[in-house]
N, C-alpha and C positions, 0 to 999 in steps of 0.2 A: 535363407540364411541358416535356418535350423538344420537343413539337410546336409550341407557341406561345411558349416562352421566358418564361412568366409565373410569378410566385411560386406555391408550393403552400400552400394553407391546411391546417394540421394539425388542424382542428377534430375530425374523426372520430377521429383518433389520440388526441387529448386526452380525448375522451369515454370511449374504451375504457380509457385509462390511469387515469382517475379512478375507474372502476368496479373496476378490478383492485387499486388501491392508494389508499385514502382520503387518504394523505399529499399526493397531487397533485390533490385536489379544489379547485374554486374558483380564486381568484387569489392565494392566500397565497404568500409568498416561500419558495422551496425552493432548496437547493444543487444545482447541475448534477451534482456528484459523486453525490448521492443518486439522481438520475434514471438516470445511467449505470450505477450499481451495481445498481439494481433491474432495469433492462432486461437487463443481462448475466446476472444470476442467473435471471431468468424465461425468457429464451431458452435458457439452458443447461439448465434443468429441462425445458422443453418438447422440446428436441432430444436429451436424454440417451438414448442407446441402451441403457443398463443400468439404467433407472429401476425395473425390477422385480427387481433383483438381490437375492438372499437372503444376501449376504455379511454376516456379523456384524461389529460394530464391534470393533476390536482394543483390548484393555485394555493401553495402553502402560505402565502402572505395573508390569505383570508382566514387562516386557521389560528387557533389559540396556541401559539408556539411555546407558551409557558407550561402547557400540559404535556409532560413527557410521555405518558402512556398513550394518550390520544394520538400524538404525532407518530409514535412508533407503529401503532395499530393501522393507521391510515396509510403510512408508507409501505408497510408489508403487504397490505391488501392490494394496493395499486401495483406493486412490483410483481406479486404472484399472479395478478390478473393479466399482466402483459408478458411476463417472462417465465417460462417453465421449460428448462432443458436439463439434460444430464450434466452439462457444464456448470450451470448456475447452482444445481443441487450439490455439486461436489467441490467447486472451486471458489464460490462467492460467499463472502461474509458481510457483516453489517458494521459500519462505523457510526459513531455518535459524536456530534459536535455540540459543545456548550458555549454559550456566550452570555456575559452578564454586563449590563450597562453600569458604568461608574456612577452616573448621576441619579438613577432611580432604582438601581440594584435589581432590575428585572432580569430573570434568568430564562433564556430561550434554548430550546432543544431542536436539533435537526438530525436527519439520518441519511446515509448514502451507502451504496454497495461498493465493495472493493474486491479485486481479484488477486492482489498482492500487497504486501506492506513494504515500504521503502524507508531505509534508515540511512541518512547522510552521516558517514562515519566521522568526518572532520567536525561536524556540528555536535555530534554526540560527545566527543572528547572535550570540545570547547564548553559544552553545557556543564560538565562536571568540574572543569577548571574554574568557570565562573562561580560555581557554588562553593569553591574553596576546598573541594574534596580530592584534588589531585593537581600535580603540576602539568604544564602544557606539553612538555617534552621530557624524554629521558635524559640522563646526564650526557649521553653522546649525541644529543639533538635529534634522535630518531623519535618517531611518533609512538605514543603509548599504546599498549594492547587495549582492545575493546572486548567486553563480554557481551554476549547476545542479550542477556537479561538487562544489561544497562541500556541497550537500545530500546527495549520495551518501556523502561522507566522514562527515558528521554521522550518517547513518543507521546506519553500522556501529560507532558509538562504543560503548565499554564503560562500563556504569554499575554502581554498587555498590548492591546491595539490602540495606538495613539498617534498624534500628529497627522501625517499623511495617510495613515492606515486605520482611521477611526471607523467605528461601526455606526450605521444609521439606526437610531432607536425610534420606533413608532410612537411610544408613549411620550418621549421627550420632544419628538418631532424635529430632531436635528442630529448631526453627527456627534458622537460622544466617545470618550475613551471607554474601553471595555476589556474585560478578561475573556480569553478565548482558549479552549482546549479541545483536543481530539481524544477520543476513547474508543477502544475496540469493544463494540457491544457484543458481537458474537464472532466466533472463528469458523472457517469452513472445514470440511473434511480433509482437504489437502491445502495446506498453508504454504504459500510461496513468499519468500522474503528476498528483497533486493538490497544488497549492501552497496550503497552508492559511494564510490570513491572519487566522484567529481569528473568533470570533463577536462580533456587535455592531459596535464600532468596528474598522474594517479596519486591519491593520498594513500601512502603506504603505512599500513598498520596491521597487526595480527588480530583476527577476530576469533575469540574462543567461543565455541558453541557445543552444547551437549548433544549426544545422540538421542536422549530422551528429554523432550522439552515440555515443561508444565507451565501453562498460561493461566492457571486458576486466579492468580493475583492480578492479572492484566486484562481480563475480560469482564464485562458487566454481567452478562448472562451466564451465571454459574452452572445452570443445568444443561448447557450445551457442551460442545467438544472443547476440552482444555488440555488434553494430553496428546502429544505427537511423538512419532518415531522418525528419525532422520531417514529419508529415502534416497535423496540424490543431492549432489552439489555441482553447480556449474562454476568453473574457475576461469578467470581471464589470465592469460600469460602474454606479456608484452611490455614494451617501454612506456606506452601511453594508452589512453582510452581509444585512440584512433588507429592504433597498430597492435597486431598480435593475433592471438587465437583464443577461442573458448574451448575448454575441455570439460566433458561431463563425466562425473564419477558416480 
């Protein structure tokens, strides 16, 4: 491509991709997020230097989940003992979940790895509408704009787990109402964000995002990476999520 400045046909790549994952066979519509996620996971698995590790899975139920530092330390030790690749070092961050029992007020911590963040745009707008900070629609009944920083505020919201979605508390020895929240503990070198517009009929709204993104107020680990510069955008063009094309900028 660099020699004659002509487009590169990805036919051979598509053939291999179809063999490795039937999801991408033929010309059926697929989400770009699914492709990116599959490629990252597959490259990570192929490049993993610890793929033959004999480290056993930790039974986190036997640990003191109320000790945040201990849970994080054990989680990171186990992950690093099993997984070490150029992909995980560049594209993987750490999420922290917190849950607190209504009955005994016990606060528990847990951690997991993520390769991208997903923001459901319709739920983001509804979240601010429920808080009384905006109307649900514009005067012409179109959807309101969303700011990317608002998506990060939405992500760390606290929800109440109740009724059919209660949490089992080991101390109370029963299902209890509970507070639950997600937090971004640390961000990766390369942060991928998926703006979810739903399945079928696309939720149409404009998303305003800066070219310089500062996440200092949205990550727990302040000594890690918090500043990002926009590198690329993948945009969907079409009448629904099942029709159209993706364009990379």
